[in-house]
VEXBA-378710 format. One record per atom (N, C-alpha, C, O): residue in one letter; atom name; residue number from 0; x, y, z. Coordinates in Angstrom, 2 decimals, decimal comma. Each point is the difference from the previous one (the first is absolute). Layout:
<pts>
{pt "A" "CA" NUM {X Y Z}}
...
</pts>
This chain:
<pts>
{pt "M" "N" 0 {-2,28 -40,85 3,86}}
{pt "M" "CA" 0 {0,94 0,78 0,78}}
{pt "M" "C" 0 {0,89 0,82 -0,93}}
{pt "M" "O" 0 {0,47 1,08 0,38}}
{pt "K" "N" 1 {-0,23 -1,56 -1,60}}
{pt "K" "CA" 1 {0,83 0,78 -0,90}}
{pt "K" "C" 1 {-0,86 1,30 -0,49}}
{pt "K" "O" 1 {0,59 1,04 -0,26}}
{pt "V" "N" 2 {-1,81 -1,12 0,16}}
{pt "V" "CA" 2 {-0,81 1,12 -0,45}}
{pt "V" "C" 2 {0,04 1,04 1,18}}
{pt "V" "O" 2 {0,16 1,18 -0,29}}
{pt "V" "N" 3 {-0,29 -1,54 1,51}}
{pt "V" "CA" 3 {0,03 0,94 1,09}}
{pt "V" "C" 3 {1,36 0,63 0,00}}
{pt "V" "O" 3 {0,10 1,22 0,16}}
{pt "N" "N" 4 {0,96 -1,98 -0,31}}
{pt "N" "CA" 4 {1,33 0,63 0,01}}
{pt "N" "C" 4 {0,15 0,96 -1,12}}
{pt "N" "O" 4 {0,52 1,10 0,20}}
{pt "L" "N" 5 {-0,96 -1,45 -1,39}}
{pt "L" "CA" 5 {0,08 0,86 -1,21}}
{pt "L" "C" 5 {-0,81 1,38 0,26}}
{pt "L" "O" 5 {0,46 1,10 -0,32}}
{pt "V" "N" 6 {-1,58 -1,27 0,86}}
{pt "V" "CA" 6 {-0,84 1,19 0,31}}
{pt "V" "C" 6 {0,62 0,88 0,98}}
{pt "V" "O" 6 {-0,03 1,22 -0,16}}
{pt "S" "N" 7 {0,62 -1,77 1,20}}
{pt "S" "CA" 7 {0,72 0,84 1,00}}
{pt "S" "C" 7 {1,22 0,64 -0,58}}
{pt "S" "O" 7 {0,27 1,16 0,32}}
{pt "Q" "N" 8 {0,50 -1,85 -1,18}}
{pt "Q" "CA" 8 {1,09 0,69 -0,63}}
{pt "Q" "C" 8 {-0,39 1,06 -0,93}}
{pt "Q" "O" 8 {0,68 1,02 -0,02}}
{pt "V" "N" 9 {-1,74 -1,13 -0,79}}
{pt "V" "CA" 9 {-0,49 1,04 -0,85}}
{pt "V" "C" 9 {-0,47 1,15 0,84}}
{pt "V" "O" 9 {0,26 1,15 -0,35}}
{pt "F" "N" 10 {-0,91 -1,41 1,39}}
{pt "F" "CA" 10 {-0,48 1,06 0,91}}
{pt "F" "C" 10 {1,17 0,80 0,56}}
{pt "F" "O" 10 {0,04 1,23 -0,10}}
{pt "F" "N" 11 {0,93 -1,97 0,72}}
{pt "F" "CA" 11 {1,20 0,65 0,45}}
{pt "F" "C" 11 {0,84 0,83 -1,00}}
{pt "F" "O" 11 {0,55 1,06 0,31}}
{pt "L" "N" 12 {-0,50 -1,62 -1,53}}
{pt "L" "CA" 12 {0,62 0,77 -1,10}}
{pt "L" "C" 12 {-0,75 1,22 -0,32}}
{pt "L" "O" 12 {0,62 1,03 -0,27}}
{pt "L" "N" 13 {-1,97 -1,07 0,28}}
{pt "L" "CA" 13 {-0,79 1,18 -0,37}}
{pt "L" "C" 13 {0,12 1,09 1,08}}
{pt "L" "O" 13 {0,10 1,18 -0,31}}
{pt "I" "N" 14 {-0,12 -1,61 1,62}}
{pt "I" "CA" 14 {0,20 0,92 1,07}}
{pt "I" "C" 14 {1,38 0,65 -0,16}}
{pt "I" "O" 14 {0,12 1,22 0,12}}
{pt "T" "N" 15 {0,89 -1,99 -0,37}}
{pt "T" "CA" 15 {1,37 0,51 -0,10}}
{pt "T" "C" 15 {0,18 1,00 -1,13}}
{pt "T" "O" 15 {0,69 1,01 0,15}}
{pt "V" "N" 16 {-1,35 -1,31 -1,30}}
{pt "V" "CA" 16 {0,09 0,91 -1,09}}
{pt "V" "C" 16 {-0,78 1,35 0,27}}
{pt "V" "O" 16 {0,44 1,08 -0,40}}
{pt "L" "N" 17 {-1,58 -1,21 1,07}}
{pt "L" "CA" 17 {-0,69 1,13 0,35}}
{pt "L" "C" 17 {0,78 0,97 0,97}}
{pt "L" "O" 17 {0,01 1,22 -0,20}}
{pt "F" "N" 18 {0,66 -1,82 1,27}}
{pt "F" "CA" 18 {0,80 0,79 0,85}}
{pt "F" "C" 18 {1,11 0,60 -0,69}}
{pt "F" "O" 18 {0,34 1,15 0,29}}
{pt "L" "N" 19 {0,29 -1,84 -1,23}}
{pt "L" "CA" 19 {1,14 0,62 -0,75}}
{pt "L" "C" 19 {-0,47 1,20 -0,81}}
{pt "L" "O" 19 {0,62 1,06 0,00}}
{pt "I" "N" 20 {-1,76 -1,27 -0,70}}
{pt "I" "CA" 20 {-0,53 1,09 -0,83}}
{pt "I" "C" 20 {-0,31 1,28 0,94}}
{pt "I" "O" 20 {0,23 1,14 -0,39}}
{pt "Y" "N" 21 {-0,72 -1,40 1,57}}
{pt "Y" "CA" 21 {-0,37 1,14 0,89}}
{pt "Y" "C" 21 {1,27 0,61 0,46}}
{pt "Y" "O" 21 {0,10 1,23 -0,01}}
{pt "F" "N" 22 {0,90 -1,97 0,43}}
{pt "F" "CA" 22 {1,12 0,56 0,66}}
{pt "F" "C" 22 {1,07 0,54 -1,03}}
{pt "F" "O" 22 {0,79 0,86 0,37}}
{pt "L" "N" 23 {-0,76 -1,33 -1,58}}
{pt "L" "CA" 23 {0,87 0,50 -1,06}}
{pt "L" "C" 23 {-0,53 1,08 -0,85}}
{pt "L" "O" 23 {0,74 0,60 -0,77}}
{pt "T" "N" 24 {-2,08 -0,30 0,88}}
{pt "T" "CA" 24 {-0,54 1,12 -0,68}}
{pt "T" "C" 24 {-0,49 1,05 1,05}}
{pt "T" "O" 24 {-0,06 -0,27 1,20}}
{pt "G" "N" 25 {-0,28 1,40 -1,69}}
{pt "G" "CA" 25 {-0,42 1,12 0,81}}
{pt "G" "C" 25 {1,28 0,67 0,65}}
{pt "G" "O" 25 {1,13 -0,47 -0,09}}
{pt "Y" "N" 26 {-1,50 1,62 0,75}}
{pt "Y" "CA" 26 {1,03 0,75 0,67}}
{pt "Y" "C" 26 {0,27 -0,39 1,36}}
{pt "Y" "O" 26 {-0,87 -0,54 0,68}}
{pt "D" "N" 27 {2,07 0,80 -0,21}}
{pt "D" "CA" 27 {0,45 -0,53 1,31}}
{pt "D" "C" 27 {-0,73 0,84 1,15}}
{pt "D" "O" 27 {-0,16 -0,51 1,11}}
{pt "S" "N" 28 {-0,25 1,76 -1,41}}
{pt "S" "CA" 28 {-0,62 0,80 1,10}}
{pt "S" "C" 28 {-1,06 0,85 -0,60}}
{pt "S" "O" 28 {-0,13 0,14 -1,21}}
{pt "A" "N" 29 {-0,69 0,45 2,16}}
{pt "A" "CA" 29 {-0,99 0,88 -0,46}}
{pt "A" "C" 29 {0,62 1,32 -0,59}}
{pt "A" "O" 29 {-0,56 0,61 -0,90}}
{pt "F" "N" 30 {1,75 -0,21 1,46}}
{pt "F" "CA" 30 {0,64 1,16 -0,43}}
{pt "F" "C" 30 {0,46 -0,11 -1,45}}
{pt "F" "O" 30 {-0,15 0,94 -0,78}}
{pt "E" "N" 31 {0,72 -2,11 0,42}}
{pt "E" "CA" 31 {0,38 -0,21 -1,39}}
{pt "E" "C" 31 {-1,23 0,03 -0,99}}
{pt "E" "O" 31 {0,07 0,55 -1,10}}
{pt "A" "N" 32 {-1,19 -1,17 1,58}}
{pt "A" "CA" 32 {-1,20 0,04 -0,78}}
{pt "A" "C" 32 {-0,49 1,41 -0,22}}
{pt "A" "O" 32 {-0,45 0,37 -1,09}}
{pt "D" "N" 33 {0,55 0,42 2,18}}
{pt "D" "CA" 33 {-0,39 1,37 -0,05}}
{pt "D" "C" 33 {0,87 0,85 -0,91}}
{pt "D" "O" 33 {-0,52 0,85 -0,72}}
{pt "Q" "N" 34 {1,78 -1,05 0,75}}
{pt "Q" "CA" 34 {0,90 0,70 -0,78}}
{pt "Q" "C" 34 {-0,26 -0,29 -1,51}}
{pt "Q" "O" 34 {0,06 0,92 -0,82}}
{pt "N" "N" 35 {-0,33 -2,13 0,49}}
{pt "N" "CA" 35 {-0,22 -0,36 -1,33}}
{pt "N" "C" 35 {-1,43 0,51 -0,56}}
{pt "N" "O" 35 {-0,16 0,38 -1,16}}
{pt "C" "N" 36 {-0,76 -0,41 2,05}}
{pt "C" "CA" 36 {-1,28 0,52 -0,37}}
{pt "C" "C" 36 {0,03 1,47 -0,33}}
{pt "C" "O" 36 {-0,62 0,46 -0,96}}
{pt "H" "N" 37 {1,34 0,28 1,77}}
{pt "H" "CA" 37 {0,11 1,43 -0,26}}
{pt "H" "C" 37 {0,93 0,31 -1,09}}
{pt "H" "O" 37 {-0,09 1,08 -0,57}}
{pt "S" "N" 38 {1,02 -1,99 0,23}}
{pt "S" "CA" 38 {0,88 0,13 -1,21}}
{pt "S" "C" 38 {-0,88 -0,19 -1,22}}
{pt "S" "O" 38 {0,11 0,79 -0,94}}
{pt "Y" "N" 39 {-0,93 -1,75 0,91}}
{pt "Y" "CA" 39 {-0,87 -0,18 -1,14}}
{pt "Y" "C" 39 {-1,01 1,21 -0,12}}
{pt "Y" "O" 39 {-0,32 0,47 -1,09}}
{pt "L" "N" 40 {-0,15 -0,01 2,25}}
{pt "L" "CA" 40 {-0,90 1,14 0,05}}
{pt "L" "C" 40 {0,62 1,26 -0,65}}
{pt "L" "O" 40 {-0,69 0,77 -0,66}}
{pt "S" "N" 41 {1,97 -0,59 0,84}}
{pt "S" "CA" 41 {0,63 1,25 -0,52}}
{pt "S" "C" 41 {0,03 -0,09 -1,60}}
{pt "S" "O" 41 {0,05 1,02 -0,69}}
{pt "S" "N" 42 {-0,07 -2,25 0,18}}
{pt "S" "CA" 42 {0,02 -0,05 -1,49}}
{pt "S" "C" 42 {-1,27 0,29 -0,68}}
{pt "S" "O" 42 {-0,06 0,11 -1,23}}
{pt "Y" "N" 43 {-1,06 0,03 2,09}}
{pt "Y" "CA" 43 {-1,34 0,49 -0,57}}
{pt "Y" "C" 43 {-0,14 1,45 0,10}}
{pt "Y" "O" 43 {0,53 0,64 0,91}}
{pt "D" "N" 44 {-1,25 -0,11 -1,83}}
{pt "D" "CA" 44 {-0,36 1,44 -0,05}}
{pt "D" "C" 44 {-1,12 0,17 1,03}}
{pt "D" "O" 44 {-1,15 -0,31 -0,29}}
{pt "N" "N" 45 {1,49 0,80 1,51}}
{pt "N" "CA" 45 {-0,97 0,06 1,08}}
{pt "N" "C" 45 {-0,39 1,44 0,32}}
{pt "N" "O" 45 {-0,18 0,37 1,16}}
{pt "S" "N" 46 {0,05 0,47 -2,25}}
{pt "S" "CA" 46 {-0,37 1,33 0,24}}
{pt "S" "C" 46 {-1,52 0,11 0,50}}
{pt "S" "O" 46 {-0,42 0,95 0,65}}
{pt "S" "N" 47 {-0,32 -2,02 -1,04}}
{pt "S" "CA" 47 {-1,44 0,04 0,41}}
{pt "S" "C" 47 {-0,18 -0,62 1,47}}
{pt "S" "O" 47 {-1,03 0,12 0,66}}
{pt "G" "N" 48 {2,06 -0,73 -0,27}}
{pt "G" "CA" 48 {-0,03 -0,61 1,33}}
{pt "G" "C" 48 {-0,83 -1,31 0,05}}
{pt "G" "O" 48 {-0,40 -0,43 1,08}}
{pt "N" "N" 49 {0,17 -0,17 -2,23}}
{pt "N" "CA" 49 {-0,76 -1,23 -0,03}}
{pt "N" "C" 49 {0,72 -1,23 0,28}}
{pt "N" "O" 49 {-0,65 -1,04 0,16}}
{pt "Y" "N" 50 {2,04 1,05 -0,09}}
{pt "Y" "CA" 50 {0,79 -1,17 0,23}}
{pt "Y" "C" 50 {0,46 0,10 1,48}}
{pt "Y" "O" 50 {0,18 1,08 0,57}}
{pt "G" "N" 51 {-0,01 -2,28 0,01}}
{pt "G" "CA" 51 {0,51 0,04 1,32}}
{pt "G" "C" 51 {0,54 -1,41 0,41}}
{pt "G" "O" 51 {-0,15 -0,97 -0,75}}
{pt "C" "N" 52 {0,74 0,86 1,90}}
{pt "C" "CA" 52 {0,50 -1,22 0,62}}
{pt "C" "C" 52 {-0,72 -0,11 1,35}}
{pt "C" "O" 52 {-0,19 0,99 0,70}}
{pt "D" "N" 53 {-0,19 -2,19 -0,38}}
{pt "D" "CA" 53 {-0,67 -0,28 1,21}}
{pt "D" "C" 53 {0,40 -1,20 0,58}}
{pt "D" "O" 53 {0,20 -0,98 -0,72}}
{pt "H" "N" 54 {-0,03 0,91 2,14}}
{pt "H" "CA" 54 {0,51 -1,15 0,62}}
{pt "H" "C" 54 {-1,19 -0,86 0,50}}
{pt "H" "O" 54 {-0,84 0,48 0,76}}
{pt "D" "N" 55 {0,78 -1,71 -1,18}}
{pt "D" "CA" 55 {-1,05 -0,91 0,43}}
{pt "D" "C" 55 {0,63 -0,92 1,08}}
{pt "D" "O" 55 {0,79 -0,87 -0,35}}
{pt "T" "N" 56 {-1,13 1,05 1,59}}
{pt "T" "CA" 56 {0,66 -0,83 1,05}}
{pt "T" "C" 56 {-0,55 -1,39 0,10}}
{pt "T" "O" 56 {0,70 -0,88 0,52}}
{pt "E" "N" 57 {-1,94 0,61 -1,00}}
{pt "E" "CA" 57 {-0,60 -1,25 0,03}}
{pt "E" "C" 57 {0,70 -0,96 -0,91}}
{pt "E" "O" 57 {0,28 -1,13 0,39}}
{pt "T" "N" 58 {0,01 1,57 -1,58}}
{pt "T" "CA" 58 {0,66 -0,94 -0,98}}
{pt "T" "C" 58 {1,52 0,28 -0,20}}
{pt "T" "O" 58 {0,63 -0,57 -0,89}}
{pt "H" "N" 59 {-0,05 1,48 1,74}}
{pt "H" "CA" 59 {1,43 0,22 0,08}}
{pt "H" "C" 59 {0,48 0,51 -1,42}}
{pt "H" "O" 59 {0,89 -0,60 -0,60}}
{pt "Q" "N" 60 {-1,43 1,60 0,14}}
{pt "Q" "CA" 60 {0,47 0,48 -1,29}}
{pt "Q" "C" 60 {-0,31 1,51 -0,14}}
{pt "Q" "O" 60 {-0,91 0,52 0,64}}
{pt "W" "N" 61 {1,69 0,14 -1,48}}
{pt "W" "CA" 61 {-0,22 1,31 -0,42}}
{pt "W" "C" 61 {-0,68 -0,06 -1,30}}
{pt "W" "O" 61 {0,34 -0,84 -0,83}}
{pt "I" "N" 62 {-1,31 1,71 0,60}}
{pt "I" "CA" 62 {-0,82 -0,03 -1,28}}
{pt "I" "C" 62 {0,05 1,35 -0,74}}
{pt "I" "O" 62 {-0,33 1,04 0,56}}
{pt "L" "N" 63 {0,75 -1,09 -1,80}}
{pt "L" "CA" 63 {0,06 1,13 -0,87}}
{pt "L" "C" 63 {-1,35 0,08 -0,72}}
{pt "L" "O" 63 {-0,37 -0,95 -0,68}}
{pt "Y" "N" 64 {-0,34 2,01 0,81}}
{pt "Y" "CA" 64 {-1,38 0,05 -0,49}}
{pt "Y" "C" 64 {-0,26 1,28 -0,79}}
{pt "Y" "O" 64 {0,74 0,98 0,07}}
{pt "E" "N" 65 {-1,81 -1,03 -0,79}}
{pt "E" "CA" 65 {-0,52 1,26 -0,74}}
{pt "E" "C" 65 {-1,39 0,15 0,40}}
{pt "E" "O" 65 {-0,81 -0,91 -0,20}}
{pt "S" "N" 66 {0,45 2,07 0,79}}
{pt "S" "CA" 66 {-1,31 0,30 0,40}}
{pt "S" "C" 66 {-0,67 0,95 -0,98}}
{pt "S" "O" 66 {0,69 0,47 -0,91}}
{pt "N" "N" 67 {-1,96 -0,16 1,02}}
{pt "N" "CA" 67 {-0,65 0,84 -0,86}}
{pt "N" "C" 67 {-0,92 0,86 0,74}}
{pt "N" "O" 67 {-0,26 -0,28 1,17}}
{pt "D" "N" 68 {-0,28 1,34 -1,75}}
{pt "D" "CA" 68 {-0,87 0,92 0,72}}
{pt "D" "C" 68 {-1,44 -0,58 0,23}}
{pt "D" "O" 68 {-0,77 0,51 0,81}}
{pt "K" "N" 69 {0,46 -1,55 -1,55}}
{pt "K" "CA" 69 {-1,24 -0,63 0,07}}
{pt "K" "C" 69 {0,03 -0,89 1,27}}
{pt "K" "O" 69 {1,06 -0,17 0,61}}
{pt "K" "N" 70 {-2,21 -0,40 -0,21}}
{pt "K" "CA" 70 {-0,14 -0,81 1,13}}
{pt "K" "C" 70 {0,35 -1,47 -0,29}}
{pt "K" "O" 70 {-0,49 -0,88 0,72}}
{pt "E" "N" 71 {1,28 0,58 -1,69}}
{pt "E" "CA" 71 {0,37 -1,26 -0,37}}
{pt "E" "C" 71 {1,26 -0,51 0,77}}
{pt "E" "O" 71 {0,77 0,84 0,48}}
{pt "P" "N" 72 {-0,54 -2,14 -0,34}}
{pt "P" "CA" 72 {1,17 -0,47 0,63}}
{pt "P" "C" 72 {1,24 0,36 -0,71}}
{pt "P" "O" 72 {-0,03 0,20 -1,21}}
{pt "A" "N" 73 {1,16 -0,10 1,91}}
{pt "A" "CA" 73 {1,23 0,37 -0,61}}
{pt "A" "C" 73 {0,48 -1,24 -0,89}}
{pt "A" "O" 73 {-0,37 -1,16 0,20}}
{pt "K" "N" 74 {1,20 1,56 -1,16}}
{pt "K" "CA" 74 {0,59 -1,07 -0,82}}
{pt "K" "C" 74 {1,36 -0,29 0,51}}
{pt "K" "O" 74 {0,83 0,91 0,06}}
{pt "I" "N" 75 {-0,54 -2,22 0,33}}
{pt "I" "CA" 75 {1,26 -0,39 0,47}}
{pt "I" "C" 75 {0,94 -0,19 -1,22}}
{pt "I" "O" 75 {-0,32 -0,71 -0,96}}
{pt "I" "N" 76 {1,49 1,39 1,04}}
{pt "I" "CA" 76 {0,95 -0,04 -1,02}}
{pt "I" "C" 76 {1,07 -1,12 0,24}}
{pt "I" "O" 76 {0,31 -0,82 -0,86}}
{pt "K" "N" 77 {0,22 0,87 2,10}}
{pt "K" "CA" 77 {1,03 -0,99 0,35}}
{pt "K" "C" 77 {-0,05 -0,25 1,47}}
{pt "K" "O" 77 {-0,29 0,91 0,77}}
{pt "K" "N" 78 {0,57 -2,08 -0,37}}
{pt "K" "CA" 78 {0,10 -0,42 1,45}}
{pt "K" "C" 78 {1,51 -0,36 0,38}}
{pt "K" "O" 78 {0,66 -0,74 -0,72}}
{pt "F" "N" 79 {-0,19 1,28 1,81}}
{pt "F" "CA" 79 {1,31 -0,23 0,49}}
{pt "F" "C" 79 {-0,08 -0,78 1,28}}
{pt "F" "O" 79 {-0,13 0,58 1,08}}
{pt "R" "N" 80 {0,20 -1,92 -1,19}}
{pt "R" "CA" 80 {-0,16 -0,83 1,22}}
{pt "R" "C" 80 {1,32 -0,10 0,71}}
{pt "R" "O" 80 {1,05 -0,04 -0,63}}
{pt "Y" "N" 81 {-1,09 0,00 1,93}}
{pt "Y" "CA" 81 {1,22 -0,20 0,81}}
{pt "Y" "C" 81 {-0,22 -1,13 0,90}}
{pt "Y" "O" 81 {-1,12 -0,40 0,32}}
{pt "K" "N" 82 {2,31 -0,14 0,12}}
{pt "K" "CA" 82 {-0,13 -1,22 0,80}}
{pt "K" "C" 82 {-0,45 0,37 1,44}}
{pt "K" "O" 82 {0,46 0,98 0,60}}
{pt "F" "N" 83 {-1,29 -1,73 -0,13}}
{pt "F" "CA" 83 {-0,47 0,32 1,35}}
{pt "F" "C" 83 {0,74 -0,66 1,12}}
{pt "F" "O" 83 {0,10 0,57 1,09}}
{pt "L" "N" 84 {0,44 -1,77 -1,32}}
{pt "L" "CA" 84 {0,83 -0,65 1,01}}
{pt "L" "C" 84 {1,43 0,06 -0,29}}
{pt "L" "O" 84 {0,81 -0,51 0,77}}
</pts>
């Protein structure tokens, strides 16, 4: 019985820590994440138009990326996650 109690307490503690990490990190809204992404974007020399910010609605984040003229995938520079709930 002590083992079951210990396992349940560890599980509850792990869930609590994960929720705290989620809610204490990230931006409060998509607008804040968007503003920060475009702020970082302005610090890059974007004369070639290879840098950009894109909103990923599935993962609830703005992504700063660098694309190229080749048919290769874009390179992700930074992600700006915002809280969904």
